[in-house]
N, C-alpha and C positions, 0 to 999 in steps of 0.2 A: 593450536587452539582453534576451535570452531567459533564462527560468528553467526548469530541468529537474529532475526527480527523480533523485537519485543511485542509488536502488535500481532504478528502471525502466530506467535507462541503464547498469546494471552498473558504476557508478563506486564503489559502496560496498555493504557488506553490514551488516546489523544483527543483533546477537544479543539475543534477547528471552527472558527467563526467565518461565515459566508462573507466574502468581500462585497457582494451585491446588496443583500438584505440584512446582513448582520445576525442572522439566526444561526443556531448550532447546526453544523453539518454532520452527517452520519458516515461512519467508516463503512466502505463497501468492499474492502479486501485489497489484496495486492493486485496490481495491474496484470501481472503474468497469468492470473486466473481467468482473464477475459480474452486471451489470444484466440482460442478456439475451444471446441467441446472437450478436447483431451488434455489441454494444457494443465489443469489442476492435478493430473495424474502423472505428468512427466517429472523427471528428476529436476530438482531446483537448479543444478549446475547448468542445465540446458536453457531453462526459461530465464534465468537471471541475465544471460547474455543478450536477451532480446528487449529488455525494458529501457535501455538507453541511459541508465545511471551507473555509477561506479559500483564495484563489487561489495563495498562496505555499506551500501545503502539498499533499501527495499522501497520501491515506488508503490504508494498506496493511493487509492481513489477515495475521496470524500464527496458526498452528495448532499445538496440542500433540498429538503422536501418542500420547502416554501416556494422557491423561485426556480428550481430545476437545474441550477448550476452545479457543475462538478469541478473538482480541483484535484490535481495530482501533486502529492507531497512526498518527497524522498525522506524516509525514516532511517536514522542511523542504526546500524546493527550493533549488538553488544557481544562481548566476548563471554563464552561459556566455558 
């Protein structure tokens, strides 16, 4: 069975509150998309090994437009 990230595959959305100013943070995508110019085009099996979280999680960046803080949150993958 394959596991997928519910955010990357538009199956769910997460609401995250900024720990500094308590406003809603915006999802900015998986951290592996920010490694370099070509990382969004690489096979996920390659980039998943570089994000520093377990294979059953997908590390996402959330950004606060009010105070400029970002937060990295590991999202549990689901079985498809």
